[in-house]
C-alpha positions in Angstrom: -9.3 -0.8 -1.7 -6.4 1.9 -2.7 -6.0 1.1 -6.2 -7.3 3.5 -9.0 -10.4 2.5 -11.3 -10.1 5.8 -13.1 -8.4 6.0 -16.3 -6.9 2.5 -16.1 -8.0 -1.2 -16.2 -4.5 -2.2 -15.0 -4.3 -4.8 -12.3 -2.4 -4.8 -9.3 0.8 -6.6 -10.2 2.9 -8.9 -8.1 6.6 -9.4 -9.0 8.6 -12.2 -7.1 12.4 -12.0 -7.5 15.1 -14.1 -5.7 15.9 -11.1 -3.3 12.6 -9.3 -3.1 8.9 -9.1 -3.8 7.5 -5.9 -5.5 3.9 -5.1 -5.4 2.7 -2.4 -8.2 -0.7 -0.7 -7.7 -2.4 1.6 -10.2 -2.9 4.9 -8.8 -0.6 7.5 -7.0 -1.2 9.2 -3.8 -4.8 10.4 -3.6 -6.7 13.2 -1.8 -5.1 14.1 1.4 -2.4 11.6 1.1 0.7 13.1 -0.3 4.2 12.0 -0.9 5.3 14.0 2.1 2.7 12.3 4.6 2.6 8.8 2.9 2.7 6.0 5.7 2.2 8.5 8.5 -1.5 7.7 9.4 -3.0 10.1 6.8 -5.9 8.5 5.0 -8.2 9.0 2.0 -10.0 6.7 -0.1 -10.9 6.7 -3.9 -14.0 4.5 -3.0 -15.1 5.4 0.6 -18.0 2.8 0.2 -15.5 -0.1 -0.7 -13.5 1.1 2.2 -16.4 1.0 4.7 -17.7 -2.4 3.6 -14.2 -4.0 3.8 -14.0 -2.7 7.4 -17.3 -4.0 8.1 -16.3 -7.5 6.8 -13.2 -7.6 8.8 -10.7 -6.9 6.2 -9.5 -3.7 7.5 -8.9 -3.4 11.4 -8.3 0.3 11.6 -7.9 2.8 8.9 -4.2 4.1 8.6 -2.7 1.2 10.4 -1.4 -1.0 7.4 2.0 0.5 6.6 3.0 0.6 10.3 1.8 -3.0 11.0 3.8 -4.0 7.9 6.9 -2.1 9.0 6.7 -3.7 12.3 6.1 -7.2 11.0 9.1 -6.8 8.6 11.3 -5.5 11.5 10.3 -8.5 13.7 11.1 -10.9 10.8 14.5 -9.4 10.3 13.7 -7.8 7.0 14.8 -4.2 5.9 12.2 -1.7 5.9 9.8 -1.7 2.9 10.7 0.6 0.1 7.9 2.8 -1.5 7.9 4.2 -4.9 5.2 7.0 -5.4 4.5 8.1 -8.8 1.5 9.9 -10.2 0.1 6.8 -11.9 1.3 4.0 -9.6 2.4 3.0 -6.1 4.8 0.2 -5.5 6.2 -1.3 -2.5 9.4 -3.4 -2.5 10.1 -5.8 0.5 13.5 -7.3 0.4 14.5 -10.6 1.8 15.3 -10.9 5.4 19.1 -10.4 6.2 
């Protein structure tokens, strides 16, 4: 739902290492979402129609809740907090192994 379909045909990439998982998504912060407010509940969508359909089908519970839910689940599992890399052309998250 968040990936960029403009100017790229790159796929979402998943890298699995011994000590971490990395997910790279084409497209940096978009619209109202900036590096400064990323992960703080501010939402905007490249394709609002796709976002609406995903919510209607039950793939989205509440807009803006994904990152806080991931942080909570990782903490409950004993993992360090997720690390986000925000670039103009991609967004990545690094999930490190539980301690």
